[in-house]
N, C-alpha and C positions, 0 to 999 in steps of 0.2 A: 504494500500500500504506500502511495506517495501522497503527502499532504503539503500544500503550498500556501503560505501567507505572504503578504508583501515583504520582499527581501529575504524570506526564509525558504529553505529547500530541505525537506525532510523525507526520509524513506524509512518505512517500518516493515518488518517481516518476522515471521515465526521460524525458529530454528530448533526443530525437534531433537537434533543430535548435539545441541549445545545446551545441555541441561534444560531442554524444552523452553529456552529463553525467547523473549521478544526482543529483537535486535533493532537498533536505531542508528542511522547515519544522518547527521544534520548540520546545516549551516544556519545560524541564527543572527539576525540583525536587530539590534535595539530591543531585544527580548528581555523580559524580567520574569523569573519564577518567584511567586510569593511563597511565604513559608507553607510547606506542605509535606506530606509523607506518602510513601507507596506501600502496597502490601507485598512488594517484591524487593529483593536486594538490587542495588544499582551499581554496576561496574562500568565506569566511564573513563575514556581516554580523550584528552583534549588534543585535537589535531591541527588547530590553528586559532589565532586570535587570543583574546584574554577573557576569562570568565571569573567574576568575583563570586565566591561560594561561602556560605556560612552553614556550619553543621555543629550543633551542640556548643554554641558560643565560640567555636573555632572558625577563624576567617582566613581566607587565602585568595590571592590572585593566581588563578591556575592558567598555565600557558601550555603550549605545544609539548607533548610528551608526558605531562602530568597525569597521574592516575587518581581517580576519586572513587572510594569504596564507601557506600552508604547502605547500612543494613535496613531491612524492612521496618516500617513504622517509625523511622527516625526522622524527625522534622528537619528540613533543610530549605535553603533559599539560594537564589542565584540571580545575577544580572550581568549584562554586558559591561565590560570595562575596556580600557584602551581606546581603540577606534570604534567601539560600539558593536563589534561582531565577534563571533567565535564559531568554531567547528568542533564536533565531537562524534565519537562512536560509543555506543552504550549497549550493554546487555542487561535486561531486566529478568531476574531469576527468582522463582518461587523458593521459599525456604525449604520446603519438602523436596524439591528437585535438587537443591544443593546437597541435602543430606543423602539422597539416593545416589548422587554422583560420587560423593566421598566413598560410600560403600562399594560402588562399582570400581573405583580406583584401587581399593584395598587399603584405605586409611580410615581412621576413626570417623564415625558419622558426626557431622556438625551441620546444623541448620542455620548458623550465623557465621559471619566472618569475624565480628568482634574486634575490629582494628582499634588500637588505642588512639590513632589519628586517622581521619578519613582521607587525608591528602598524602600521597606517596610519590616520591621521586625515585623511580627505579627504571632505568632504561630497558633492561631485559624484560621486566614485567609489562611495561608499556608496549613493547614490540610484540609480546605474546598476545595480549588482549586485542591489539589492533589486528594481528594476524587471524585470530579467531573470527572477528567481525568481518574482515575482508573476505576470508575464505568462505564464510557462510553466505555473504551477499552474492558472491560469484559462483556459489556451489562448486567450489574448486578444491580438489585434492582432499578427499575424506581422511586419508592417513595423516596428512599435515594438520588438518583441522583438529583431529582427535588428539594429536600430540601437543599442539600449542595450548589447547584447552587444559590438558593435564598439567603442563608446565606452569600455566598461569595460576591455577588453583593451588598447586603444591607450593609454588613460590610465595603466594600470599600467606599461607599458613607457616611456611618454614622461616620466612624472613621478616614478616610484618605482624603476625598475630600477637595478641597480648599474652596468651598462655604458651609458654615454651613446651617443647617436647610433644607436640601434637602429631608428629609424623613418626612412623616406625623406622628403626635403624635398618639399613640395607648393607649387607656385607659384600665383599668382592665376589663376583660370579664369572670368572673367566671362561668356564665351560659353557655356561648359558650364553654369554655374549658371542662366543665363537659360533655356536649353533645358530644364533639369530643372524649373524653376519652371513653364514652360508645360505640360510633360508632366503635372505634378501638378495644375495648375489644370484641365486639360482632361479629367481622368480621376478624378472623385470618386465614381463609382458603387460600390456595394457589391461587385460581382464583382471589379473591378480591385483594390479595397482588400484583398480576401481573398487575392489571388494575389501582391501586391506585397511584396517584401522589399528590403533594401538591396542584396543581391547581384543580384537580377533587374533592379533599376533601373540598377545600375552596368553590367551587361552590355548593356543597351539603348544606352548611350552609350560603350561600348568603353573603359571605364576600370575601375580596381580599386575595390572598395568603400571602401578607405582613402582613395584620392584623392578620390572623390566626396564622402565625408563631410567630410573636412578642408577641401576647397575650398568646399563649400557653406556650412559654418559660418563660415568666414572671410569669405566674400562677403556672405552673407545675415544673419548674426548669429544664426541658429537652424538647427536640423537639418532635413533634408528631411521627416521625419515631423512635426515641430512646424510646419513651413510648411504641410504638407498639412492639419493640423488647423485652423490659422488660416484657411486658405482655405475650409474647410467652414463654419466659423462665420460668416465674412463672407458666404458665399453664402446661409446660412440666414436672416440678418437681414432682408432685404427680403421674403422669403417669410413670415416671422413677422409683419412689419408689415402685410402684406396679408391677414392673418387665416387663413392656411392651417393646418390641423390640425398640432399639434406632432409627432405621430408620423409624419405624412406628410413633413413638412419634414426631420426627421432621416434618414428613409430616402432622400429625394431627394438629399441632400448627402453620403450615403455612410456614415452611422453604422449599425452593425450592429443596434442596438436603441435604444429611447428613453432608457434609463438611461445608456448611454454618451454619447449626444447631450447629455443634461442635464448630466452631469458635466463634459464638456469645455467646453460653452458657459458654465457657471458659472465654471470655472477662468479662462477668458479674459475674461469680461465682468463677473464679480462677482455676476451674477444668473442665475436659471434662465430657460429659454426662456419659461415661463409668465408670469413677472413681466415680462420684456421685452415680450412680446406684449401684455400687459394695459395697458402704458403707452401703446399706440397704439390701444387699443380706442375 
């Protein structure tokens, strides 16, 4: 659903696989939120401009990259600051849906975030929350979407929760990580890519998504999804050097379309597949 008021541009949609959230992407001009509360938790990332926010007598000018976490039924207010406009991406999540998702991850059930401060400056968390929203809007890469959501929720509890020790300890799991790497290397086709999520991968190895993600990052230095993308690019390189058509190469290594292939290849190598291939012509 798109809603438009003078100067505003707002998109709203339902995301069943993101804790059944209602997602929002918006640009607001001269808008003011009076004191109010929601029956949902609010996870917001400011993506442009300046928003003055007040929550529980705590006030802050929130700018690009800032994260705002407001639990359900918590009164808050906001208004445009700076040049009078701001942009943000938001997930509205029911408390019961958060609790169910915690159990799905394999961590203690919690139906509130209970942050000591609603305003968080955390570049990695901001990137994860933005990624969840963007991937959901574009219906892009269910594996990545599931992984950044898990990373965002566990980061909130690990680094910003008022109560320490809410996450279980994860020991080193070299055998598990090796097996997962082999699984990801051996299954780079598009059909598998479309079905795979962090939860389905964890079930294959009889561990929780939380344990799989934490153990993999600790051992490999990057997430399972990032490892999968790395392996796709590595497999694409010799095919490109051999002169195979770029669109064919992208499809053979598991990218849904050529633009996705080009974007990821350039992120990892600094050049497009076309430029890389031309160097070996």
